[in-house]
C-alpha positions in Angstrom: -23.2 -1.7 10.9 -20.5 -3.8 9.2 -16.8 -3.6 10.1 -16.1 -2.1 6.7 -18.3 0.9 7.2 -17.2 1.3 10.8 -13.5 1.4 10.0 -13.6 2.8 6.4 -11.7 6.0 7.0 -9.0 4.4 9.1 -8.5 1.7 6.4 -8.4 4.3 3.6 -5.7 6.2 5.6 -3.7 3.0 6.1 -4.0 2.1 2.4 -2.8 5.6 1.4 0.1 5.4 3.9 1.2 2.0 2.4 1.3 3.5 -1.1 3.7 6.3 -0.1 6.7 4.1 1.0 5.9 1.7 -1.9 6.4 4.3 -4.5 9.4 5.8 -2.8 11.1 2.4 -2.6 10.2 1.6 -6.2 11.9 4.9 -7.3 15.0 4.5 -5.1 15.3 0.8 -6.0 14.9 1.5 -9.7 17.6 4.2 -9.6 20.1 2.2 -7.7 19.2 -1.2 -9.2 18.5 -2.7 -5.7 16.1 -5.6 -6.2 15.3 -5.8 -2.4 13.9 -2.3 -2.5 11.8 -3.1 -5.6 10.5 -6.2 -3.9 9.6 -4.3 -0.8 7.8 -1.7 -2.9 5.7 -4.5 -4.5 4.8 -5.7 -1.0 3.7 -2.3 0.2 1.7 -1.5 -2.9 0.1 -4.9 -2.9 -1.0 -4.5 0.7 -2.4 -1.1 0.0 -4.3 -2.4 -3.0 -5.6 -5.3 -1.0 -6.9 -3.1 1.7 -8.5 -0.8 -0.9 -10.2 -3.8 -2.5 -11.5 -5.0 0.9 -13.3 -1.8 1.7 -14.6 -1.2 -1.8 -18.0 -2.7 -1.1 
């Protein structure tokens, strides 16, 4: 059994949990004009997307 199948649910949960602060930081950073929060939101959303792509197959 490959590591992707073995840890699929844990990685899906992690991916979802990375999207939540990413969207919250994007919202808060957009409202306040804080570029640091917007940059952090890109990092969280990017990591969540990367994990989702890794377990896709």
